[in-house]
N, CA, C and O atoms as CSV, one atom per row, in Angstrom:
chain,resi,resn,atom,element,x,y,z
A,1,UNK,N,N,0.810,-1.192,0.000
A,1,UNK,CA,C,0.000,0.000,0.000
A,1,UNK,C,C,0.863,1.270,0.000
A,1,UNK,O,O,0.452,2.309,-0.517
A,2,UNK,N,N,2.027,1.174,0.568
A,2,UNK,CA,C,2.925,2.329,0.619
A,2,UNK,C,C,3.395,2.728,-0.770
A,2,UNK,O,O,3.469,3.924,-1.049
A,3,UNK,N,N,3.718,1.787,-1.662
A,3,UNK,CA,C,4.112,2.215,-3.002
A,3,UNK,C,C,2.987,2.936,-3.740
A,3,UNK,O,O,3.267,3.821,-4.548
A,4,UNK,N,N,1.748,2.593,-3.493
A,4,UNK,CA,C,0.631,3.275,-4.136
A,4,UNK,C,C,0.523,4.711,-3.655
A,4,UNK,O,O,0.192,5.597,-4.442
A,5,UNK,N,N,0.796,4.961,-2.380
A,5,UNK,CA,C,0.754,6.338,-1.861
A,5,UNK,C,C,1.887,7.154,-2.476
A,5,UNK,O,O,1.700,8.325,-2.806
A,6,UNK,N,N,3.039,6.552,-2.629
A,6,UNK,CA,C,4.163,7.246,-3.269
A,6,UNK,C,C,3.862,7.578,-4.715
A,6,UNK,O,O,4.216,8.653,-5.198
A,7,UNK,N,N,3.209,6.660,-5.405
A,7,UNK,CA,C,2.821,6.890,-6.789
A,7,UNK,C,C,1.790,8.005,-6.883
A,7,UNK,O,O,1.860,8.855,-7.770
A,8,UNK,N,N,0.842,7.995,-5.968
A,8,UNK,CA,C,-0.181,9.044,-5.971
A,8,UNK,C,C,0.435,10.405,-5.669
A,8,UNK,O,O,0.068,11.409,-6.280
A,9,UNK,N,N,1.381,10.435,-4.717
A,9,UNK,CA,C,2.060,11.682,-4.375
A,9,UNK,C,C,2.865,12.186,-5.568
A,9,UNK,O,O,2.873,13.381,-5.864
A,10,UNK,N,N,3.542,11.265,-6.248
A,10,UNK,CA,C,4.322,11.630,-7.432
A,10,UNK,C,C,3.406,12.142,-8.541
A,10,UNK,O,O,3.734,13.119,-9.216
A,11,UNK,N,N,2.270,11.494,-8.732
A,11,UNK,CA,C,1.312,11.919,-9.739
A,11,UNK,C,C,0.743,13.296,-9.405
A,11,UNK,O,O,0.582,14.130,-10.296
A,12,UNK,N,N,0.438,13.539,-8.130
A,12,UNK,CA,C,-0.061,14.844,-7.698
A,12,UNK,C,C,0.988,15.931,-7.931
A,12,UNK,O,O,0.663,17.025,-8.394
A,13,UNK,N,N,2.227,15.630,-7.613
A,13,UNK,CA,C,3.322,16.583,-7.830
A,13,UNK,C,C,3.484,16.885,-9.315
A,13,UNK,O,O,3.705,18.033,-9.701
A,14,UNK,N,N,3.373,15.864,-10.136
A,14,UNK,CA,C,3.483,16.043,-11.579
A,14,UNK,C,C,2.345,16.909,-12.121
A,14,UNK,O,O,2.572,17.752,-12.989
A,15,UNK,N,N,1.137,16.714,-11.622
A,15,UNK,CA,C,-0.002,17.515,-12.057
A,15,UNK,C,C,0.175,18.973,-11.646
A,15,UNK,O,O,-0.116,19.877,-12.429
A,16,UNK,N,N,0.649,19.206,-10.426
A,16,UNK,CA,C,0.866,20.578,-9.943
A,16,UNK,C,C,1.962,21.259,-10.773
A,16,UNK,O,O,1.829,22.426,-11.142
A,17,UNK,N,N,3.030,20.536,-11.062
A,17,UNK,CA,C,4.117,21.114,-11.861
A,17,UNK,C,C,3.639,21.443,-13.270
A,17,UNK,O,O,3.982,22.491,-13.818
A,18,UNK,N,N,2.843,20.543,-13.858
A,18,UNK,CA,C,2.314,20.789,-15.207
A,18,UNK,C,C,1.392,22.002,-15.214
A,18,UNK,O,O,1.446,22.818,-16.134
A,19,UNK,N,N,0.554,22.123,-14.202
A,19,UNK,CA,C,-0.355,23.269,-14.123
A,19,UNK,C,C,0.431,24.575,-13.982
A,19,UNK,O,O,0.067,25.594,-14.570
A,20,UNK,N,N,1.511,24.534,-13.196
A,20,UNK,CA,C,2.328,25.748,-13.024
A,20,UNK,C,C,2.981,26.151,-14.339
A,20,UNK,O,O,3.014,27.333,-14.683
A,21,UNK,N,N,3.498,25.180,-15.068
A,21,UNK,CA,C,4.141,25.491,-16.349
A,21,UNK,C,C,3.121,26.007,-17.350
A,21,UNK,O,O,3.390,26.973,-18.063
A,22,UNK,N,N,1.973,25.387,-17.411
A,22,UNK,CA,C,0.941,25.840,-18.342
A,22,UNK,C,C,0.440,27.240,-17.971
A,22,UNK,O,O,0.110,28.033,-18.852
A,23,UNK,N,N,0.384,27.541,-16.691
A,23,UNK,CA,C,-0.021,28.876,-16.256
A,23,UNK,C,C,0.990,29.930,-16.686
A,23,UNK,O,O,0.608,31.042,-17.049
A,24,UNK,N,N,2.251,29.599,-16.648
A,24,UNK,CA,C,3.286,30.541,-17.069
A,24,UNK,C,C,3.257,30.740,-18.573
A,24,UNK,O,O,3.536,31.838,-19.055
A,25,UNK,N,N,2.930,29.719,-19.309
A,25,UNK,CA,C,2.884,29.840,-20.760
A,25,UNK,C,C,1.758,30.765,-21.189
A,25,UNK,O,O,1.857,31.415,-22.230
A,26,UNK,N,N,0.692,30.835,-20.407
A,26,UNK,CA,C,-0.417,31.723,-20.730
A,26,UNK,C,C,-0.077,33.184,-20.476
A,26,UNK,O,O,-0.686,34.068,-21.078
A,27,UNK,N,N,0.873,33.455,-19.606
A,27,UNK,CA,C,1.200,34.828,-19.228
A,27,UNK,C,C,2.336,35.388,-20.052
A,27,UNK,O,O,3.097,36.224,-19.563
A,28,UNK,N,N,2.470,34.957,-21.273
A,28,UNK,CA,C,3.532,35.488,-22.122
A,28,UNK,C,C,3.308,36.964,-22.392
A,28,UNK,O,O,2.180,37.455,-22.413
A,29,UNK,N,N,4.401,37.640,-22.592
A,29,UNK,CA,C,4.300,39.057,-22.935
A,29,UNK,C,C,3.777,39.181,-24.358
A,29,UNK,O,O,4.076,38.339,-25.206
A,30,UNK,N,N,3.013,40.204,-24.621
A,30,UNK,CA,C,2.523,40.369,-25.997
A,30,UNK,C,C,3.689,40.677,-26.939
A,30,UNK,O,O,4.629,41.386,-26.578
A,31,UNK,N,N,3.609,40.143,-28.116
A,31,UNK,CA,C,4.671,40.370,-29.103
A,31,UNK,C,C,4.674,41.837,-29.505
A,31,UNK,O,O,3.625,42.423,-29.772
A,32,UNK,N,N,5.858,42.420,-29.546
A,32,UNK,CA,C,5.972,43.826,-29.919
A,32,UNK,C,C,6.177,43.902,-31.423
A,32,UNK,O,O,7.304,43.844,-31.915
A,33,UNK,N,N,5.093,44.030,-32.130
A,33,UNK,CA,C,5.161,44.167,-33.584
A,33,UNK,C,C,4.947,45.606,-34.003
A,33,UNK,O,O,4.866,45.912,-35.193
A,34,UNK,N,N,4.857,46.492,-33.017
A,34,UNK,CA,C,4.652,47.894,-33.342
A,34,UNK,C,C,5.920,48.450,-33.983
A,34,UNK,O,O,7.026,48.267,-33.472
A,35,UNK,N,N,5.740,49.119,-35.087
A,35,UNK,CA,C,6.860,49.763,-35.742
A,35,UNK,C,C,6.941,51.207,-35.286
A,35,UNK,O,O,5.955,51.800,-34.847
A,36,UNK,N,N,8.137,51.755,-35.400
A,36,UNK,CA,C,8.352,53.130,-34.999
A,36,UNK,C,C,7.592,54.049,-35.952
A,36,UNK,O,O,7.728,53.945,-37.171
A,37,UNK,N,N,6.798,54.944,-35.385
A,37,UNK,CA,C,6.038,55.892,-36.189
A,37,UNK,C,C,6.893,57.135,-36.385
A,37,UNK,O,O,6.959,57.998,-35.510
A,38,UNK,N,N,7.542,57.218,-37.530
A,38,UNK,CA,C,8.444,58.343,-37.783
A,38,UNK,C,C,7.697,59.636,-38.073
A,38,UNK,O,O,8.300,60.709,-38.084
A,39,UNK,N,N,6.402,59.547,-38.307
A,39,UNK,CA,C,5.632,60.763,-38.573
A,39,UNK,C,C,5.204,61.470,-37.298
A,39,UNK,O,O,4.902,62.664,-37.321
A,40,UNK,N,N,5.174,60.748,-36.188
A,40,UNK,CA,C,4.740,61.351,-34.922
A,40,UNK,C,C,5.776,62.371,-34.470
A,40,UNK,O,O,6.944,62.025,-34.294
A,41,UNK,N,N,5.375,63.590,-34.285
A,41,UNK,CA,C,6.276,64.645,-33.824
A,41,UNK,C,C,7.099,65.279,-34.924
A,41,UNK,O,O,7.987,66.082,-34.640
A,42,UNK,N,N,6.828,64.940,-36.168
A,42,UNK,CA,C,7.642,65.484,-37.264
A,42,UNK,C,C,7.439,66.990,-37.437
A,42,UNK,O,O,8.294,67.679,-37.993
A,43,UNK,N,N,6.314,67.488,-36.963
A,43,UNK,CA,C,6.083,68.926,-37.090
A,43,UNK,C,C,6.942,69.734,-36.122
A,43,UNK,O,O,7.070,70.949,-36.272
A,44,UNK,N,N,7.530,69.068,-35.132
A,44,UNK,CA,C,8.358,69.769,-34.146
A,44,UNK,C,C,9.840,69.772,-34.514
A,44,UNK,O,O,10.649,70.334,-33.776
A,45,UNK,N,N,10.209,69.162,-35.627
A,45,UNK,CA,C,11.616,69.033,-36.002
A,45,UNK,C,C,12.143,70.366,-36.507
A,45,UNK,O,O,11.505,71.044,-37.312
A,46,UNK,N,N,13.325,70.724,-36.014
A,46,UNK,CA,C,13.987,71.944,-36.461
A,46,UNK,C,C,14.720,71.625,-37.762
A,46,UNK,O,O,15.768,70.979,-37.742
A,47,UNK,N,N,14.177,72.071,-38.883
A,47,UNK,CA,C,14.752,71.737,-40.185
A,47,UNK,C,C,16.130,72.368,-40.381
A,47,UNK,O,O,16.956,71.835,-41.122
A,48,UNK,N,N,16.378,73.485,-39.730
A,48,UNK,CA,C,17.704,74.101,-39.857
A,48,UNK,C,C,18.761,73.212,-39.203
A,48,UNK,O,O,19.870,73.062,-39.718
A,49,UNK,N,N,18.396,72.623,-38.054
A,49,UNK,CA,C,19.320,71.711,-37.382
A,49,UNK,C,C,19.560,70.448,-38.201
A,49,UNK,O,O,20.680,69.939,-38.239
A,50,UNK,N,N,18.529,69.943,-38.849
A,50,UNK,CA,C,18.670,68.759,-39.697
A,50,UNK,C,C,19.563,69.080,-40.889
A,50,UNK,O,O,20.413,68.275,-41.269
A,51,UNK,N,N,19.371,70.242,-41.469
A,51,UNK,CA,C,20.181,70.648,-42.608
A,51,UNK,C,C,21.654,70.785,-42.198
A,51,UNK,O,O,22.550,70.359,-42.927
A,52,UNK,N,N,21.892,71.382,-41.024
A,52,UNK,CA,C,23.270,71.535,-40.555
A,52,UNK,C,C,23.916,70.180,-40.293
A,52,UNK,O,O,25.079,69.970,-40.640
A,53,UNK,N,N,23.185,69.273,-39.694
A,53,UNK,CA,C,23.714,67.944,-39.423
A,53,UNK,C,C,24.016,67.213,-40.729
A,53,UNK,O,O,25.046,66.550,-40.850
A,54,UNK,N,N,23.129,67.332,-41.691
A,54,UNK,CA,C,23.345,66.694,-42.987
A,54,UNK,C,C,24.590,67.249,-43.652
A,54,UNK,O,O,25.363,66.499,-44.246
A,55,UNK,N,N,24.787,68.534,-43.559
A,55,UNK,CA,C,25.971,69.160,-44.160
A,55,UNK,C,C,27.245,68.693,-43.465
A,55,UNK,O,O,28.244,68.419,-44.131
A,56,UNK,N,N,27.224,68.600,-42.148
A,56,UNK,CA,C,28.397,68.131,-41.397
A,56,UNK,C,C,28.737,66.695,-41.782
A,56,UNK,O,O,29.901,66.380,-42.031
A,57,UNK,N,N,27.738,65.827,-41.832
A,57,UNK,CA,C,27.982,64.428,-42.191
A,57,UNK,C,C,28.482,64.299,-43.627
A,57,UNK,O,O,29.339,63.463,-43.915
A,58,UNK,N,N,27.958,65.107,-44.511
A,58,UNK,CA,C,28.418,65.079,-45.899
A,58,UNK,C,C,29.862,65.543,-46.000
A,58,UNK,O,O,30.641,64.979,-46.768
A,59,UNK,N,N,30.226,66.555,-45.239
A,59,UNK,CA,C,31.621,67.026,-45.225
A,59,UNK,C,C,32.557,65.958,-44.667
A,59,UNK,O,O,33.645,65.746,-45.203
A,60,UNK,N,N,32.145,65.289,-43.604
A,60,UNK,CA,C,32.968,64.212,-43.032
A,60,UNK,C,C,33.175,63.103,-44.054
A,60,UNK,O,O,34.288,62.605,-44.228
A,61,UNK,N,N,32.079,62.716,-44.734
A,61,UNK,CA,C,32.187,61.653,-45.743
A,61,UNK,C,C,33.180,62.044,-46.831
A,61,UNK,O,O,34.021,61.240,-47.230
A,62,UNK,N,N,33.079,63.283,-47.309
A,62,UNK,CA,C,33.989,63.748,-48.356
A,62,UNK,C,C,35.432,63.737,-47.866
A,62,UNK,O,O,36.326,63.293,-48.587
A,63,UNK,N,N,35.671,64.223,-46.639
A,63,UNK,CA,C,37.032,64.255,-46.094
A,63,UNK,C,C,37.604,62.853,-45.911
A,63,UNK,O,O,38.771,62.612,-46.220
A,64,UNK,N,N,36.793,61.935,-45.412
A,64,UNK,CA,C,37.275,60.564,-45.186
A,64,UNK,C,C,37.607,59.893,-46.514
A,64,UNK,O,O,38.650,59.252,-46.642
A,65,UNK,N,N,36.729,60.037,-47.498
A,65,UNK,CA,C,36.995,59.422,-48.801
A,65,UNK,C,C,38.206,60.039,-49.479
A,65,UNK,O,O,38.974,59.335,-50.134
A,66,UNK,N,N,38.386,61.346,-49.330
A,66,UNK,CA,C,39.556,62.008,-49.915
A,66,UNK,C,C,40.840,61.506,-49.260
A,66,UNK,O,O,41.825,61.246,-49.951
A,67,UNK,N,N,40.841,61.369,-47.937
A,67,UNK,CA,C,42.038,60.866,-47.245
A,67,UNK,C,C,42.343,59.425,-47.642
A,67,UNK,O,O,43.505,59.079,-47.852
A,68,UNK,N,N,41.321,58.585,-47.747
A,68,UNK,CA,C,41.540,57.192,-48.153
A,68,UNK,C,C,42.078,57.128,-49.585
A,68,UNK,O,O,42.975,56.335,-49.871
A,69,UNK,N,N,41.542,57.949,-50.480
A,69,UNK,CA,C,42.013,57.968,-51.863
A,69,UNK,C,C,43.478,58.401,-51.921
A,69,UNK,O,O,44.284,57.813,-52.642
A,70,UNK,N,N,43.805,59.435,-51.152
A,70,UNK,CA,C,45.188,59.918,-51.134
A,70,UNK,C,C,46.127,58.857,-50.582
A,70,UNK,O,O,47.209,58.646,-51.131
A,71,UNK,N,N,45.734,58.189,-49.509
A,71,UNK,CA,C,46.575,57.130,-48.950
A,71,UNK,C,C,46.742,55.968,-49.924
A,71,UNK,O,O,47.840,55.432,-50.069
A,72,UNK,N,N,45.678,55.584,-50.578
A,72,UNK,CA,C,45.782,54.479,-51.532
A,72,UNK,C,C,46.662,54.828,-52.721
A,72,UNK,O,O,47.356,53.959,-53.250
A,73,UNK,N,N,46.645,56.079,-53.148
A,73,UNK,CA,C,47.461,56.485,-54.291
A,73,UNK,C,C,48.917,56.680,-53.905
A,73,UNK,O,O,49.809,56.331,-54.679
A,74,UNK,N,N,49.177,57.232,-52.721
A,74,UNK,CA,C,50.552,57.624,-52.367
A,74,UNK,C,C,51.245,56.676,-51.408
A,74,UNK,O,O,52.461,56.504,-51.492
A,75,UNK,N,N,50.507,56.057,-50.498
A,75,UNK,CA,C,51.134,55.211,-49.474
A,75,UNK,C,C,50.308,53.947,-49.273
A,75,UNK,O,O,49.846,53.662,-48.169
A,76,UNK,N,N,50.130,53.192,-50.361
A,76,UNK,CA,C,49.264,52.021,-50.297
A,76,UNK,C,C,49.837,50.917,-49.413
A,76,UNK,O,O,49.085,50.059,-48.950
A,77,UNK,N,N,51.131,50.913,-49.168
A,77,UNK,CA,C,51.726,49.867,-48.310
A,77,UNK,C,C,51.281,49.979,-46.865
A,77,UNK,O,O,51.299,48.985,-46.139
A,78,UNK,N,N,50.882,51.163,-46.430
A,78,UNK,CA,C,50.401,51.315,-45.049
A,78,UNK,C,C,48.976,50.792,-44.888
A,78,UNK,O,O,48.561,50.489,-43.770
A,79,UNK,N,N,48.215,50.679,-45.984
A,79,UNK,CA,C,46.829,50.223,-45.901
A,79,UNK,C,C,46.661,48.765,-46.319
A,79,UNK,O,O,45.902,48.019,-45.701
A,80,UNK,N,N,47.371,48.367,-47.368
A,80,UNK,CA,C,47.200,47.036,-47.914
A,80,UNK,C,C,48.279,46.099,-47.394
A,80,UNK,O,O,49.394,46.543,-47.122
A,81,UNK,N,N,47.976,44.820,-47.251
A,81,UNK,CA,C,48.992,43.885,-46.771
A,81,UNK,C,C,50.079,43.662,-47.839
A,81,UNK,O,O,49.851,43.831,-49.037
A,82,UNK,N,N,51.242,43.285,-47.360
A,82,UNK,CA,C,52.373,43.040,-48.246
A,82,UNK,C,C,52.310,41.586,-48.720
A,82,UNK,O,O,52.408,40.658,-47.917
A,83,UNK,N,N,52.145,41.400,-50.026
A,83,UNK,CA,C,52.051,40.062,-50.580
A,83,UNK,C,C,53.370,39.567,-51.154
A,83,UNK,O,O,53.428,38.462,-51.694
A,84,UNK,N,N,54.408,40.347,-51.051
A,84,UNK,CA,C,55.719,39.932,-51.585
A,84,UNK,C,C,56.281,38.817,-50.707
A,84,UNK,O,O,56.309,38.919,-49.480
A,85,UNK,N,N,56.731,37.741,-51.377
A,85,UNK,CA,C,57.300,36.617,-50.613
A,85,UNK,C,C,58.680,36.322,-51.090
A,85,UNK,O,O,59.330,35.412,-50.575
């Protein structure tokens, strides 16, 4: 009779554990499929600041590309690996 009580206790424990796991599966967080609304607040944007930032980034791009071009033309050994064996 003692093994039957152990089996019943084990079965009860298994049922409680299963119920706990199933309860947690129901409480999942909602999936965040919301996309960023880039139009919200667009009327508050300072266009002069955006223009200045765009100009700064464009100048940086031009300067970086010019420096890379100059290095590749004049001192390519400092940028490219040496394949001479």
